[in-house]
Backbone bond lengths (Angstrom), bond angles and torsions (degrees), N, CA, C in turn:
res aa  C-N    CA-C-N  psi(-1)  N-CA   C-N-CA  omega(-1)  CA-C   N-CA-C  phi
1 M - - - 1.489 - - 1.508 112.08 -
2 S 1.389 118.13 134.91 1.403 113.62 178.47 1.487 111.17 -79.80
3 K 1.317 114.38 155.38 1.547 121.92 -178.59 1.508 108.82 -59.07
4 S 1.322 120.84 -42.38 1.421 122.84 -171.78 1.611 107.64 -68.67
5 E 1.332 117.25 -37.23 1.482 114.79 178.34 1.513 110.05 -72.78
6 C 1.293 118.44 -33.03 1.474 118.43 174.38 1.517 114.50 -62.48
7 D 1.383 110.98 -41.34 1.532 121.18 177.59 1.552 109.09 -55.21
8 I 1.348 111.30 -48.77 1.600 119.49 -175.62 1.488 108.54 -64.60
9 V 1.458 119.86 -39.38 1.498 122.21 -178.24 1.513 107.12 -70.05
10 K 1.328 120.19 -42.05 1.433 122.07 -175.39 1.542 109.59 -63.52
11 D 1.249 113.16 -37.50 1.576 120.15 -179.71 1.535 108.76 -64.02
12 L 1.349 113.28 -36.16 1.527 117.77 -176.97 1.503 112.09 -89.00
13 L 1.325 117.45 -10.39 1.474 117.37 -168.38 1.602 106.90 -66.37
14 P 1.370 123.60 -39.95 1.465 117.76 173.97 1.462 118.13 -54.55
15 L 1.304 115.44 -40.81 1.457 119.97 172.55 1.531 115.19 -60.89
16 Y 1.391 112.63 -41.79 1.491 119.24 -178.88 1.533 107.06 -64.45
17 V 1.393 116.32 -46.40 1.483 116.09 -176.63 1.535 109.08 -66.17
18 D 1.249 123.44 -30.83 1.442 125.86 178.87 1.602 109.52 -85.06
19 D 1.365 115.46 -2.13 1.439 120.71 176.83 1.567 115.14 56.89
20 V 1.389 110.22 42.73 1.467 116.46 -177.22 1.548 109.72 -121.56
21 C 1.308 117.22 5.17 1.406 119.40 -178.41 1.646 108.58 -86.08
22 S 1.286 117.37 170.40 1.395 118.59 -175.98 1.540 106.58 -82.75
23 E 1.442 112.08 162.76 1.432 116.20 -174.19 1.451 117.65 -65.06
24 A 1.425 118.93 -26.97 1.313 123.90 174.43 1.546 116.74 -73.28
25 S 1.330 110.06 -32.64 1.484 118.95 173.19 1.421 112.69 -65.82
26 G 1.351 111.82 -44.36 1.475 118.99 -178.28 1.548 110.49 -67.89
27 R 1.272 120.57 -35.62 1.398 117.87 176.27 1.594 112.72 -67.86
28 M 1.279 111.91 -43.40 1.472 116.85 176.91 1.538 114.17 -57.48
29 I 1.427 115.12 -37.91 1.469 119.77 -177.54 1.547 104.14 -69.49
30 R 1.334 116.68 -47.49 1.503 118.64 -174.66 1.574 108.40 -57.30
31 E 1.303 116.05 -47.55 1.431 123.94 179.15 1.596 107.89 -54.49
32 H 1.278 114.92 -46.21 1.515 118.82 -176.45 1.534 111.72 -66.46
33 L 1.397 115.09 -47.29 1.423 120.84 -179.69 1.597 111.43 -57.40
34 A 1.348 114.55 -29.95 1.416 116.15 -178.35 1.531 113.36 -64.64
35 V 1.312 113.70 -26.23 1.499 118.04 -175.29 1.531 114.15 -115.17
36 C 1.415 118.40 -7.81 1.441 120.31 -176.96 1.469 111.50 -119.57
37 G 1.329 117.08 107.54 1.410 122.77 -178.00 1.510 114.76 -68.12
38 D 1.347 123.35 -34.46 1.274 122.84 174.37 1.600 118.54 -64.23
39 C 1.243 112.92 -42.43 1.405 119.71 172.85 1.519 111.82 -65.22
40 K 1.289 116.75 -36.40 1.477 120.02 -179.33 1.465 108.63 -67.82
41 D 1.361 114.63 -42.82 1.481 114.54 177.71 1.558 111.17 -61.88
42 E 1.285 119.37 -35.90 1.490 124.21 177.22 1.538 109.75 -60.86
43 W 1.405 111.20 -44.02 1.478 117.53 179.68 1.528 110.96 -61.41
44 E 1.390 114.92 -47.00 1.437 117.35 177.95 1.500 113.63 -62.51
45 H 1.328 117.40 -35.99 1.495 118.57 175.28 1.485 111.97 -62.34
46 L 1.355 117.31 -43.76 1.425 119.74 177.79 1.425 113.14 -59.94
47 R 1.417 113.15 -47.82 1.454 114.90 -179.76 1.545 116.47 -59.69
48 S 1.388 113.74 -37.62 1.429 115.06 178.44 1.511 112.03 -69.64
49 G 1.291 111.51 -25.19 1.591 112.35 177.52 1.487 114.41 -72.03
50 F 1.378 116.47 -24.24 1.449 121.64 -178.77 1.561 109.72 -97.73
51 A 1.229 118.93 -19.04 1.519 121.28 -177.60 1.490 110.44 -76.53
52 V 1.248 120.07 145.51 1.464 126.98 177.37 1.515 111.89 -116.79
53 S 1.229 118.60 117.44 1.470 123.17 179.72 1.567 111.18 -64.15
54 P 1.299 116.49 151.17 1.510 119.24 176.41 1.447 111.27 -54.67
55 E 1.280 118.64 -41.62 1.463 122.30 -176.55 1.648 111.68 -62.63
56 T 1.410 107.56 -37.12 1.503 114.04 179.15 1.480 113.40 -73.03
57 A 1.443 112.42 -35.43 1.485 117.29 172.52 1.392 116.72 -62.66
58 D 1.429 113.83 -43.94 1.436 118.39 178.95 1.576 111.56 -62.35
59 S 1.349 111.61 -39.16 1.470 119.24 -178.25 1.534 108.57 -63.35
60 S 1.286 116.87 -43.18 1.472 124.59 -176.29 1.520 107.58 -66.75
61 R 1.393 114.78 -42.75 1.441 115.32 -178.65 1.619 108.30 -64.11
62 S 1.340 115.21 -42.15 1.448 116.51 -177.09 1.559 110.90 -61.75
63 E 1.413 112.59 -40.67 1.514 115.22 177.48 1.467 110.56 -62.18
64 I 1.410 118.72 -38.66 1.418 118.36 -176.12 1.519 109.78 -70.86
65 E 1.320 118.39 -33.11 1.511 121.27 177.92 1.524 110.14 -65.55
66 V 1.401 114.58 -36.94 1.431 119.08 -178.73 1.530 109.18 -69.60
67 I 1.360 115.58 -44.28 1.435 119.68 172.50 1.577 115.42 -55.31
68 K 1.294 111.99 -45.28 1.505 116.04 176.99 1.436 114.63 -63.61
69 G 1.392 115.11 -36.32 1.525 119.25 174.97 1.491 110.88 -65.79
70 I 1.281 117.60 -47.03 1.518 121.86 176.84 1.542 110.04 -59.67
71 S 1.311 117.62 -41.25 1.477 122.42 179.03 1.559 112.08 -61.22
72 A 1.365 111.84 -42.87 1.534 118.66 -176.26 1.482 105.52 -70.58
73 L 1.332 118.87 -44.07 1.467 121.42 176.74 1.545 111.56 -57.90
74 W 1.273 115.69 -48.69 1.490 121.10 176.08 1.492 111.48 -55.00
75 N 1.328 117.16 -47.12 1.466 118.79 179.31 1.510 112.78 -63.78
76 R 1.376 119.13 -40.89 1.422 123.81 179.94 1.577 108.01 -62.56
77 S 1.377 115.02 -44.59 1.424 121.13 179.76 1.446 110.02 -57.60
78 M 1.484 118.59 -49.90 1.362 123.02 -177.37 1.539 111.57 -61.25
79 A 1.382 113.91 -41.34 1.555 118.11 -177.80 1.606 107.91 -64.15
80 K 1.349 115.66 -39.36 1.434 117.50 179.00 1.480 113.27 -70.77
81 A 1.319 118.12 -37.60 1.447 124.49 177.20 1.558 108.69 -62.83
82 F 1.371 116.57 -43.33 1.403 122.88 -179.70 1.548 110.72 -63.20
83 A 1.300 111.27 -47.39 1.569 116.94 -179.32 1.542 109.06 -66.13
84 K 1.265 119.15 -37.55 1.489 122.32 176.09 1.554 109.53 -66.97
85 G 1.277 119.49 -38.20 1.513 122.82 178.83 1.418 107.87 -68.51
86 V 1.410 122.96 -39.66 1.445 125.62 -179.67 1.616 107.71 -66.84
87 A 1.321 114.40 -44.12 1.453 119.56 179.43 1.488 112.00 -56.84
88 I 1.387 116.19 -48.98 1.492 123.14 -176.38 1.431 106.17 -69.22
89 T 1.316 127.61 -44.35 1.460 125.77 176.13 1.579 110.00 -56.50
90 A 1.354 116.30 -45.57 1.523 118.94 -175.18 1.526 105.52 -65.82
91 L 1.371 116.54 -40.85 1.527 116.28 179.92 1.453 116.16 -65.87
92 S 1.383 113.71 -36.38 1.484 121.90 175.82 1.502 110.68 -61.93
93 A 1.312 114.18 -48.53 1.463 120.97 175.04 1.457 117.07 -55.12
94 A 1.391 114.78 -41.92 1.385 118.44 -178.37 1.553 112.78 -75.12
95 I 1.388 116.21 -27.58 1.410 121.00 176.14 1.508 107.25 -69.07
96 L 1.328 118.58 -45.52 1.397 120.48 177.81 1.514 116.84 -64.45
97 V 1.262 119.58 -36.33 1.406 123.45 170.04 1.582 113.37 -62.47
98 L 1.311 112.58 -47.58 1.484 112.99 -178.44 1.544 112.26 -69.42
99 A 1.386 115.14 -29.32 1.374 116.89 177.01 1.514 111.99 -71.05
100 Y 1.362 115.00 -36.38 1.479 120.16 177.19 1.568 108.72 -62.86
101 I 1.345 115.20 -50.59 1.455 121.60 -179.11 1.623 108.77 -59.41
102 G 1.412 117.04 -44.09 1.439 113.92 -177.09 1.517 111.50 -74.65
103 L 1.276 121.47 -24.51 1.476 119.49 -179.19 1.489 111.32 -89.68
104 F 1.284 120.41 -38.94 1.430 125.43 -173.35 1.517 119.81 -107.32
105 R 1.353 120.48 -22.18 1.386 121.99 -178.76 1.548 120.00 -124.81
106 W 1.326 113.18 -12.06 1.432 113.36 179.27 1.549 108.94 -97.05
107 N 1.385 107.28 120.74 1.495 114.54 -172.47 1.599 109.26 -81.55
108 V 1.308 120.89 98.78 1.405 123.59 -175.69 1.488 115.73 -125.93
109 T 1.409 117.36 -6.09 1.498 118.04 177.51 1.455 108.39 -111.04
110 T 1.333 118.52 145.61 1.432 126.72 -177.24 1.579 104.91 -95.25
111 V 1.316 117.74 166.00 1.431 127.80 -178.86 1.596 109.46 -97.42
112 S 1.248 114.51 132.20 1.526 117.68 177.50 1.451 109.78 -61.89
113 A 1.292 115.92 145.33 1.548 118.12 170.29 1.420 115.69 -63.40
114 D 1.296 120.88 -19.96 1.436 123.90 179.52 1.462 111.54 -65.05
115 T 1.327 118.19 -30.47 1.468 120.49 178.86 1.491 115.07 -92.96
116 I 1.321 121.63 3.91 1.414 126.38 -179.63 1.595 111.89 -95.47
117 K 1.274 113.28 117.82 1.486 116.65 -176.71 1.699 104.88 -117.63
118 I 1.243 110.53 118.28 1.472 116.58 177.81 1.527 110.76 -107.05
119 T 1.297 119.11 128.45 1.474 125.35 -177.21 1.503 108.64 -138.41
120 D 1.368 114.32 170.16 1.414 124.64 173.89 1.543 116.02 48.85
121 V 1.335 116.75 44.43 1.473 121.16 176.19 1.560 105.41 -73.13
122 S 1.378 112.87 125.12 1.465 115.68 -174.14 1.554 107.24 -154.12
123 K 1.284 115.16 163.25 1.487 122.88 178.33 1.507 109.40 -103.67
124 L 1.352 114.66 128.32 1.449 122.02 178.42 1.483 107.93 -78.50
125 A 1.401 112.91 165.41 1.500 117.25 178.06 1.528 113.91 -59.20
126 D 1.322 118.25 -28.08 1.432 120.97 -177.07 1.595 112.86 -91.22
127 G 1.344 113.26 7.12 1.527 117.33 175.60 1.475 114.23 96.88
128 R 1.344 118.55 -13.77 1.499 117.52 178.63 1.497 112.58 -70.64
129 I 1.323 117.83 151.30 1.474 125.72 177.82 1.513 107.89 -91.77
130 A 1.326 121.57 121.35 1.480 126.10 176.15 1.461 106.71 -107.06
131 F 1.284 115.58 151.38 1.482 124.54 177.80 1.557 113.50 -159.23
132 H 1.260 119.70 145.13 1.499 122.41 177.35 1.513 109.31 -98.18
133 V 1.328 111.02 139.55 1.500 116.41 176.70 1.557 108.21 -121.59
134 R 1.286 119.11 132.22 1.395 119.26 171.34 1.552 108.88 -137.69
135 L 1.334 113.17 131.45 1.484 116.55 177.17 1.577 108.98 -92.72
136 T 1.285 114.94 124.58 1.467 124.33 -166.45 1.519 112.01 -82.89
137 D 1.338 123.33 -6.05 1.405 126.75 -177.82 1.537 113.22 -80.78
138 G 1.341 112.09 -14.36 1.506 120.26 173.36 1.545 112.98 81.93
139 Y 1.333 120.95 14.31 1.379 127.72 173.92 1.456 120.74 -102.12
140 E 1.310 121.85 148.99 1.423 121.85 -178.61 1.518 114.24 -63.64
141 L 1.353 113.27 151.83 1.379 118.82 178.29 1.563 105.22 -115.50
142 H 1.451 120.67 129.04 1.399 119.77 -169.84 1.504 113.69 -105.90
143 E 1.364 116.42 -20.30 1.472 116.55 -176.83 1.556 108.16 -157.63
144 V 1.346 111.80 144.08 1.430 116.65 167.72 1.552 110.92 -125.33
145 R 1.325 112.40 123.80 1.476 118.14 -176.18 1.510 112.41 -104.10
146 F 1.280 118.51 158.61 1.421 124.79 -176.44 1.643 108.24 -98.79
147 D 1.376 113.63 138.40 1.407 114.64 173.70 1.602 106.76 -143.74
148 S 1.294 120.69 156.82 1.497 114.33 -176.22 1.587 102.20 -166.43
149 D 1.243 113.42 161.30 1.501 124.90 173.73 1.531 108.29 -118.14
150 G 1.314 111.18 179.80 1.507 113.61 -179.62 1.555 112.29 -90.90
151 N 1.320 113.21 9.00 1.466 115.17 179.21 1.512 113.58 -103.44
152 G 1.380 118.06 18.45 1.427 126.80 174.43 1.535 112.95 87.21
153 N 1.342 113.87 6.39 1.522 118.15 176.73 1.437 112.09 -82.05
154 F 1.311 122.11 130.05 1.486 123.53 179.94 1.544 108.15 -129.74
155 Y 1.362 114.98 130.04 1.497 119.60 -170.97 1.538 104.89 -120.70
156 L 1.384 109.19 126.72 1.537 118.84 163.70 1.402 110.39 -92.61
157 T 1.316 114.49 106.96 1.479 120.76 -170.75 1.529 107.97 -104.23
158 P 1.395 115.90 121.55 1.519 121.38 177.98 1.563 109.97 -82.84
159 Y 1.278 116.05 143.08 1.428 122.28 -179.44 1.567 110.20 -135.07
160 R 1.319 115.54 143.05 1.433 121.09 175.08 1.536 111.36 -133.86
161 P 1.321 116.30 173.01 1.471 121.31 171.22 1.570 107.96 -78.42
162 I 1.316 115.83 171.37 1.484 120.55 -177.29 1.570 106.76 -64.62
163 V 1.307 111.77 -44.45 1.526 116.81 -179.65 1.520 109.05 -95.90
164 K 1.353 112.56 110.47 1.503 120.69 -175.32 1.569 110.46 -78.68
165 E 1.323 110.71 152.55 1.464 117.84 -178.11 1.496 112.38 -125.10
166 K 1.179 119.06 145.03 1.473 126.62 173.35 1.555 108.09 -68.69
167 P 1.341 116.83 141.34 1.506 119.51 179.97 1.564 109.37 -64.82
168 I 1.325 113.40 144.00 1.459 117.06 175.83 1.533 110.74 -79.21
169 M 1.387 118.21 -27.56 1.432 118.05 178.52 1.566 107.13 -147.14
170 E 1.296 116.74 167.93 1.430 119.78 179.98 1.566 108.34 -66.05
171 G 1.279 112.73 154.60 1.486 119.29 175.15 1.584 111.91 93.14
172 G 1.256 119.91 -137.64 1.467 120.80 -177.18 1.433 111.54 79.42
173 L 1.314 119.27 -170.54 1.446 122.86 -178.84 1.608 110.11 -68.48
174 A 1.355 115.13 -26.27 1.491 114.25 -174.77 1.539 112.48 -81.43
175 N 1.402 118.11 -1.54 1.432 115.12 -173.91 1.580 106.49 -156.67
176 R 1.257 116.75 77.30 1.465 118.55 -176.59 1.451 116.28 -162.29
177 Y 1.308 119.49 173.36 1.481 123.67 174.91 1.526 108.43 -84.47
178 Y 1.414 113.22 145.22 1.438 120.31 173.94 1.506 103.75 -128.38
179 V 1.326 111.32 166.08 1.554 116.87 -174.94 1.493 111.09 -143.01
180 L 1.370 116.56 128.57 1.418 121.81 171.54 1.478 106.61 -81.84
181 D 1.367 116.80 112.50 1.502 117.77 -173.46 1.494 107.50 -137.66
182 D 1.369 114.35 -169.62 1.465 119.61 -175.82 1.495 115.06 -64.53
183 F 1.398 113.34 -26.40 1.459 116.85 176.42 1.557 113.95 -60.55
184 L 1.342 113.49 -46.83 1.429 120.53 -177.81 1.604 110.17 -66.94
185 Q 1.422 116.00 -36.79 1.363 119.06 177.86 1.521 110.96 -66.74
186 H 1.365 117.33 -35.93 1.437 119.94 175.92 1.537 111.42 -66.52
187 V 1.282 113.97 -38.55 1.602 119.26 -178.69 1.607 102.60 -64.14
188 Y 1.233 122.93 -38.55 1.436 126.79 179.50 1.512 110.53 -65.32
189 R 1.331 117.89 -50.48 1.435 124.43 -177.51 1.650 109.90 -64.32
190 E 1.315 113.13 -38.06 1.502 115.96 -179.26 1.519 108.97 -64.34
191 K 1.291 118.69 -33.15 1.441 121.20 -175.91 1.545 112.87 -82.53
192 H 1.328 113.90 -37.96 1.484 119.29 -170.36 1.615 110.83 -112.09
193 G 1.342 118.46 -3.77 1.317 119.68 177.14 1.564 121.59 62.97
194 G 1.228 117.94 177.28 1.461 122.28 -176.72 1.523 115.56 59.87
195 S 1.267 118.07 -151.95 1.397 119.89 -176.22 1.532 111.28 -110.54
196 G 1.366 111.58 34.18 1.443 117.55 176.89 1.526 113.36 -65.75
197 E 1.350 113.11 162.88 1.507 114.68 -179.37 1.550 106.01 -144.53
198 I 1.258 115.03 168.74 1.453 126.19 176.51 1.481 107.74 -80.92
199 T 1.335 117.20 117.13 1.448 118.13 175.23 1.451 113.88 -114.96
200 A 1.315 119.66 -0.84 1.510 119.54 172.46 1.599 106.08 -148.17
201 L 1.286 117.07 135.06 1.455 119.82 -178.84 1.513 112.42 -116.16
202 Y 1.276 123.42 130.37 1.450 121.83 -177.74 1.515 107.22 -131.44
203 F 1.334 112.85 155.11 1.531 121.92 174.93 1.562 104.74 -108.86
204 G 1.264 120.53 116.33 1.400 124.46 177.14 1.566 114.79 130.96
205 T 1.228 120.50 -159.16 1.503 121.20 177.37 1.551 106.46 -91.97
206 R 1.312 113.46 176.36 1.456 120.26 177.25 1.416 112.08 -67.18
207 E 1.399 117.48 -25.20 1.500 119.84 -178.94 1.500 112.98 -96.84
208 D 1.356 114.76 -24.68 1.545 118.77 -173.56 1.499 108.16 -134.03
209 N 1.307 121.10 95.47 1.447 120.90 -173.61 1.463 113.95 -149.17
210 V 1.293 116.61 170.55 1.477 126.83 174.19 1.562 108.42 -117.12
211 L 1.311 116.56 125.99 1.379 117.79 177.56 1.556 110.47 -72.92
212 I 1.272 116.72 139.67 1.478 123.47 -177.05 1.559 109.81 -107.88
213 W 1.222 116.17 -49.71 1.437 123.32 -175.01 1.509 111.32 -158.57
214 K 1.349 115.61 144.70 1.438 122.12 176.56 1.479 109.81 -136.95
215 K 1.290 117.68 145.57 1.556 120.42 -175.29 1.513 110.18 -61.79
216 G 1.265 114.16 129.56 1.487 123.79 -178.29 1.439 110.63 96.90
217 M 1.418 121.61 -2.14 1.461 119.84 178.67 1.471 109.09 -73.30
218 D 1.283 114.38 144.19 1.495 118.03 177.16 1.574 110.39 -77.45
219 V 1.272 118.37 110.36 1.478 124.37 -175.19 1.530 109.87 -111.33
220 P 1.281 117.89 126.22 1.610 115.46 179.54 1.525 107.92 -76.17
221 A 1.348 112.32 162.34 1.427 117.23 -178.77 1.593 108.35 -71.82
222 A 1.352 115.59 152.60 1.397 120.50 -179.20 1.552 109.99 -73.68
223 S 1.350 115.67 145.94 1.454 121.57 177.86 1.598 109.71 -67.20
224 E 1.233 110.35 168.05 1.491 117.77 178.51 1.537 110.26 -64.89
225 A 1.273 113.73 -34.68 1.599 119.32 -177.55 1.552 106.19 -66.05
226 V 1.324 117.42 -46.63 1.421 120.59 -179.91 1.546 113.51 -68.08
227 E 1.311 113.77 -41.37 1.512 114.46 169.56 1.434 115.62 -54.31
228 A 1.330 118.59 -46.72 1.476 123.40 179.05 1.532 111.00 -64.05
229 L 1.323 116.56 -43.40 1.401 118.72 -176.37 1.546 112.38 -63.62
230 L 1.287 115.39 -46.17 1.446 122.63 178.65 1.503 116.01 -71.16
231 R 1.388 113.06 -31.92 1.451 114.65 173.94 1.541 111.07 -67.34
232 E 1.262 120.26 -34.73 1.418 121.45 179.35 1.568 112.48 -72.74
233 A 1.391 113.56 -26.16 1.407 118.63 -179.10 1.507 117.07 -77.02
234 R 1.353 114.29 -19.83 1.414 121.20 -179.39 1.465 115.72 -62.43
């Protein structure tokens, strides 16, 4: 065999092994390999390099399965970690919201009677009892609840959140006129039934309060300014 022919065949052998050469080239290579031992050895060498033994194939498949298993475990771990992170974040947010509501929005504390100032108790022309309430500590009042007993005592009880706030503007529940009217009498009768009535009115709790009015108390007539103010407020 000439060296040039062997060189050509050796250049084409990789294509021949991959079965991508032309039919004519393949036929020429097969004819050459039949008579050239060196080129045939080269061909065998190339074939052995591309061939995969059953043991190697099994080992590769095992490694692939192991890798797939590790990947699946990793994905499950990541999914669990993500779900746990979402749950922790949601729980933290819920705790913060509840803490905010509990501290700033939930009216759970009452106001001490020491800070309650009652003035200008008077009787309106229609018989209602009017009075002015001001809380002297300078903080906002968020809610006034009703409480009463069966002996005619009625309590207007002020409530605030744990964290107190300064008022945004003058007035509000912490600095205004209140009225003992038919509505409060109705609230009392709805709770205690019968023809009972409010005979004593307090601002505060049952244990800590300021007396506003008691039946039989001498109450002056309301001024024209108070009459006008409460007439507009009705």
